[in-house]
C-alpha positions as CSV (number, residue, x, y, z in Angstrom):
1,M,-3.2,22.6,28.1
2,S,-2.9,23.6,24.7
3,W,-4.8,23.9,21.1
4,S,-4.5,20.7,19.1
5,R,-5.9,18.4,16.6
6,H,-7.8,14.9,17.0
7,G,-9.4,13.0,14.1
8,G,-9.2,15.5,11.7
9,A,-10.9,18.3,14.1
10,D,-9.8,21.0,16.6
11,C,-9.5,20.3,20.4
12,I,-7.9,21.0,23.4
13,R,-5.4,18.7,24.5
14,L,-5.1,18.2,28.2
15,A,-1.6,16.4,29.8
16,G,-1.4,14.7,32.9
17,L,-4.9,13.4,33.4
18,A,-3.6,9.5,33.7
19,G,-6.4,9.0,36.3
20,L,-9.2,10.1,34.3
21,A,-12.0,7.7,33.7
22,G,-15.5,7.7,31.4
23,L,-13.9,9.2,28.8
24,A,-17.2,8.8,26.9
25,G,-18.7,11.9,28.6
26,L,-17.4,15.3,30.3
27,A,-16.8,13.6,33.9
28,G,-15.5,10.5,34.9
29,P,-15.6,9.2,38.5
30,A,-11.9,10.1,38.9
31,V,-11.8,13.5,37.7
32,Q,-14.1,16.0,36.4
33,V,-13.3,18.3,33.2
34,R,-15.1,21.5,32.1
35,I,-14.7,23.8,29.4
36,H,-16.6,27.2,29.6
37,P,-16.7,30.4,27.5
38,A,-14.5,33.0,29.9
39,T,-17.5,35.2,29.4
40,A,-19.9,32.6,30.8
41,V,-17.8,32.1,33.7
42,A,-17.2,36.0,34.3
43,L,-21.0,36.0,34.4
44,G,-21.8,32.7,36.1
45,T,-24.1,31.6,33.4
46,A,-24.4,29.0,30.6
47,P,-23.4,25.7,31.2
48,P,-20.2,23.9,29.9
49,T,-19.4,23.5,26.3
50,A,-20.7,20.4,25.0
51,G,-18.5,17.7,23.8
52,R,-16.6,14.3,24.6
53,L,-13.3,13.6,26.2
54,L,-11.0,11.0,24.1
55,R,-7.7,9.5,25.0
56,D,-4.8,10.2,22.7
57,G,-2.0,8.2,23.7
58,P,-0.7,9.6,27.2
59,D,-2.9,12.7,26.7
60,T,-6.9,13.6,26.7
61,C,-8.3,15.6,23.9
62,F,-11.8,17.5,24.4
63,L,-13.7,17.8,21.1
64,P,-16.3,20.1,21.4
65,R,-19.9,19.3,19.7
66,F,-19.9,22.4,17.9
67,P,-16.8,24.0,16.5
68,F,-15.0,26.4,19.0
69,L,-15.5,30.1,18.1
70,D,-12.6,32.4,16.9
71,G,-11.6,34.9,19.0
72,T,-12.9,33.4,22.4
73,A,-11.3,32.4,25.3
74,Y,-12.3,29.4,27.0
75,V,-11.6,28.4,30.5
76,V,-10.5,24.8,31.5
77,T,-11.5,23.6,35.2
78,V,-10.5,20.3,36.4
79,D,-12.5,19.2,39.7
80,G,-13.6,23.0,39.9
81,A,-10.4,24.3,39.8
82,V,-9.6,26.6,36.8
83,V,-6.2,25.4,35.4
84,A,-6.0,27.2,31.9
85,E,-7.5,29.9,29.8
86,L,-7.0,29.1,26.1
87,T,-7.8,32.0,23.5
88,R,-8.9,30.8,20.0
89,A,-7.3,32.9,17.4
90,G,-9.5,35.4,15.8
91,A,-9.9,35.3,11.9
92,D,-8.2,38.9,11.9
93,D,-5.5,37.8,14.3
94,A,-2.0,38.5,12.7
95,A,0.1,35.4,12.3
96,T,3.2,35.9,14.0
97,T,5.0,32.2,14.2
98,E,7.3,31.1,11.4
99,V,9.4,28.1,10.6
100,L,12.9,29.3,11.3
101,A,14.9,26.4,9.7
102,I,14.4,22.9,8.4
103,H,17.1,20.1,9.1
104,P,19.0,18.5,7.5
105,S,20.6,21.2,5.8
106,A,22.4,19.4,3.3
107,A,21.4,19.5,-0.3
108,T,21.8,15.8,-0.9
109,V,20.8,13.1,1.9
110,P,21.2,9.4,1.8
111,R,18.6,6.9,0.8
112,N,18.5,5.7,3.9
113,L,17.9,9.0,5.9
114,L,16.0,8.6,9.2
115,R,15.0,12.0,10.7
116,G,14.8,15.7,10.1
117,Y,14.0,18.4,12.2
118,L,11.7,21.6,12.2
119,W,12.3,24.8,14.1
120,F,9.6,27.4,15.1
121,S,9.7,30.6,16.5
122,A,7.3,30.1,19.2
123,P,5.5,27.4,20.8
124,M,3.3,24.9,18.6
125,S,0.1,23.2,19.3
126,E,0.4,19.3,19.6
127,G,-1.5,16.9,17.4
128,Q,-1.1,18.7,14.2
129,A,1.9,17.5,12.5
130,A,0.3,14.9,10.5
131,G,-1.9,16.8,8.9
132,H,0.5,19.6,8.0
133,V,3.8,18.2,7.6
134,R,4.5,15.9,4.4
135,L,7.1,14.8,2.1
136,V,6.4,15.1,-1.8
137,D,8.1,14.7,-4.9
138,D,8.6,17.3,-7.7
139,D,5.3,17.1,-8.7
140,G,3.6,17.7,-5.3
141,D,2.6,14.3,-5.2
142,V,2.9,12.8,-1.2
143,L,5.4,10.2,-0.7
144,A,2.6,7.6,1.0
145,G,3.8,5.9,4.2
146,A,7.4,7.6,4.0
147,L,6.7,9.2,7.6
148,L,6.2,7.2,10.6
149,A,2.8,7.7,12.2
150,T,3.0,8.1,15.9
151,E,0.7,8.5,18.7
152,Q,2.9,11.1,20.5
153,E,4.9,13.8,18.1
154,L,8.4,14.2,19.1
155,W,8.7,18.0,20.4
156,D,11.2,19.4,22.6
157,A,10.4,20.6,26.2
158,G,9.6,24.0,24.6
159,R,7.5,22.6,21.7
160,R,9.5,24.8,19.0
161,R,11.9,21.9,17.9
162,L,9.9,18.9,16.3
163,T,11.3,15.7,15.1
164,V,10.1,14.3,11.9
165,L,10.6,10.5,11.7
166,L,10.8,8.4,8.3
167,D,9.6,5.2,8.8
168,P,12.6,2.9,10.3
169,A,10.7,-0.2,9.1
170,R,11.0,0.7,5.7
171,I,14.5,1.4,6.1
172,K,15.8,-1.8,8.0
173,R,16.4,-4.5,5.3
174,G,14.7,-7.7,5.7
175,L,11.6,-6.3,7.8
176,A,8.5,-7.2,6.2
177,P,7.5,-3.4,5.4
178,H,10.8,-2.7,3.7
179,R,10.3,-6.1,1.6
180,E,6.7,-5.0,0.8
181,A,7.1,-1.0,0.3
182,G,10.8,-0.5,0.1
183,Y,12.7,2.6,0.9
184,P,10.4,5.7,1.5
185,L,13.0,7.6,-0.4
186,R,14.6,6.8,-4.0
187,S,18.3,7.3,-5.3
188,G,18.1,9.9,-7.9
189,A,14.7,11.2,-7.0
190,P,14.4,14.4,-5.4
191,F,11.6,15.4,-2.9
192,R,10.7,18.1,-0.7
193,L,10.4,18.5,3.3
194,V,6.8,20.6,3.4
195,V,5.4,22.5,6.0
196,D,1.9,24.2,5.3
197,D,0.8,27.2,6.9
198,G,-2.2,25.6,8.4
199,F,0.1,24.3,11.2
200,R,-1.1,26.2,14.3
201,D,1.0,27.6,17.3
202,A,0.1,27.4,21.1
203,R,-2.1,30.3,20.9
204,G,-4.1,28.6,17.8
205,R,-3.0,31.1,14.8
206,R,-1.5,29.9,11.8
207,L,1.8,30.2,10.6
208,R,3.0,33.4,8.7
209,A,3.9,31.4,5.6
210,G,4.3,27.8,4.9
211,A,7.9,26.3,4.5
212,E,9.8,23.9,2.9
213,R,13.2,22.4,1.9
214,R,14.1,20.2,-1.6
215,Y,16.6,17.2,-1.2
216,Q,18.5,15.3,-3.6
217,V,18.7,11.4,-2.7
218,G,22.0,10.0,-3.0
219,D,23.5,6.4,-1.9
220,D,22.9,4.6,1.5
221,E,25.1,5.6,4.1
222,R,26.0,2.4,6.3
223,R,29.3,3.1,7.9
224,H,29.9,3.9,12.1
225,V,30.6,7.6,12.7
226,D,34.4,7.5,13.3
227,P,35.7,10.6,15.3
228,H,39.1,8.8,14.6
229,A,38.7,9.8,10.8
230,W,38.0,13.3,11.1
231,T,39.9,16.3,10.2
232,L,41.3,18.6,13.2
233,R,42.5,22.5,12.4
234,V,44.3,22.7,15.6
235,P,44.6,26.4,17.2
236,P,47.9,28.2,18.3
237,I,48.5,28.1,22.2
238,G,47.4,31.2,23.8
239,T,45.0,32.4,21.3
240,T,41.0,32.4,21.2
241,A,41.1,31.1,17.7
242,P,38.6,28.0,17.3
243,L,39.3,24.8,17.2
244,Q,38.0,23.3,13.4
245,V,36.4,19.5,12.9
246,G,35.7,18.3,10.0
247,F,33.3,15.4,10.0
248,G,33.6,14.1,6.1
249,R,29.9,13.5,6.1
250,S,26.5,15.5,7.4
251,L,25.7,14.6,11.0
252,D,22.6,14.5,12.9
253,H,21.7,18.4,13.6
254,G,19.9,17.3,17.0
255,L,22.6,15.2,18.4
256,V,26.0,17.0,17.2
257,A,25.2,20.3,19.0
258,R,25.0,18.1,22.3
259,C,27.7,15.2,21.8
260,L,31.0,17.0,21.5
261,R,33.2,18.8,24.5
262,V,36.8,19.6,24.8
263,V,38.7,18.9,27.9
264,G,42.1,20.6,28.8
265,P,45.4,19.4,30.3
266,E,44.0,19.3,33.5
267,G,40.5,17.1,32.9
268,R,38.7,20.3,33.0
269,P,36.2,21.2,30.2
270,V,37.2,24.0,28.1
271,D,34.6,26.7,28.2
272,G,33.8,28.4,25.0
273,V,31.1,29.2,22.1
274,A,30.4,26.4,19.8
275,D,29.0,26.2,16.6
276,V,27.8,23.3,14.0
277,G,29.0,24.4,10.5
278,A,27.1,24.2,7.1
279,E,25.4,21.3,6.2
280,E,26.1,19.8,9.6
281,R,29.6,18.6,8.3
282,S,31.5,20.4,10.7
283,W,31.7,21.9,14.1
284,R,33.8,24.3,16.0
285,L,34.7,25.6,19.5
286,A,36.1,29.0,20.0
287,P,37.3,29.3,23.7
288,R,36.6,32.2,26.2
289,H,40.3,32.1,27.3
290,G,43.3,31.5,25.4
291,W,44.3,27.7,24.4
292,A,46.9,26.3,27.3
293,P,49.7,24.4,26.0
294,G,49.6,20.4,26.6
295,P,47.1,17.6,25.5
296,H,43.6,18.5,24.5
297,R,41.1,15.8,24.4
298,L,37.8,16.1,22.0
299,V,35.1,13.8,23.6
300,V,32.9,12.5,21.4
301,D,29.2,10.6,23.1
302,P,29.0,7.5,21.2
303,V,25.3,8.3,20.5
304,L,26.0,10.5,17.9
305,E,24.7,9.7,14.7
306,D,24.7,10.7,10.8
307,L,21.9,11.5,9.1
308,A,21.0,7.7,8.5
309,G,20.8,6.7,12.2
310,N,24.4,5.2,12.2
311,S,26.3,6.0,15.3
312,V,29.5,5.9,16.7
313,G,28.8,3.1,18.7
314,R,26.7,1.0,16.1
315,V,25.3,0.7,12.4
316,F,21.7,1.5,12.5
317,D,21.0,-1.2,9.8
318,R,23.5,-3.9,10.9
319,D,24.7,-6.7,8.3
320,L,25.4,-9.6,10.6
321,A,27.5,-10.7,8.1
322,R,30.2,-7.8,8.1
323,R,32.7,-7.6,10.9
324,T,32.8,-4.0,10.4
325,D,29.1,-3.7,11.4
326,D,30.0,-5.0,14.7
327,P,28.9,-2.7,17.8
328,R,31.9,-0.6,19.1
329,G,31.1,-0.3,22.4
330,A,29.0,2.5,24.7
331,R,32.0,4.7,26.0
332,P,32.8,8.2,24.6
333,V,35.6,8.4,22.1
334,A,38.4,10.9,22.8
335,V,40.5,12.4,19.9
336,T,43.9,13.8,21.6
337,F,45.2,17.0,19.9
338,H,48.0,19.6,21.2
339,P,47.6,23.5,20.3
340,A,50.5,24.3,18.3
């Protein structure tokens, strides 16, 4: 249960009520949902908050007939059992949540950029991204239709990382949206990814401040990600100096952190601390113990992608006439190296 937005209005979002019926009213034959102010529950007075339930993708949203009151706690019951208590932020409640990072961190992105990521310092409310996240040009005008409109937002399990997708139908050549509207971005035309401070966290509070990142737009990127073309700075035997890997271009931040691992001479994973470098153009692993002699393997998951969605295994916008665009399989790729 969380504070959210539906159709431009504040609501309480309920997940896991797939059996709910009769969404026009407060109760359906399968499940009864009630929203009460917590003070009314404590005193045993007042009817439930008037409103209606609406399906929103896999979730259900409760929209009150009259706006929720700032500073008020609301109790949510399902079939008479209390399942949550949510407190509406008061007008004087201090905002504490902020945007920690916006990715890509590269200054220049390809025209066929596919996605970005927003990191927040605390869990966020769902259903608000469309109203508070946008791409704008240098004059502040919104790039209409640039972001993909989805029924369900793409949050991680903790609702602290939001994946922002550009419309892939406008990126893939040959599809009707691409022919009619063209790419969401234009080469040579800078833009900004903007998050305004009206985005609410899970407690219903605004962000401490808005955030944005400005990008230059370069040429298209249409190559496979090729681990065999990467540069490796190999550490000496017996040291805990890091293995350093250069990609030659920016890769997808959300994937590079989990798609690389190192295996030692006996086939055991090398335990250590991994870091993604500036602009997501490099990666390094500092082992907890000294490097052993013998062959090591940098193992790359084939789903690893660059900023345009091209992976180790396939090109996102494939040209069927180019043999170099043919899929390269779904098996991990290993690059062998020997500590010096």
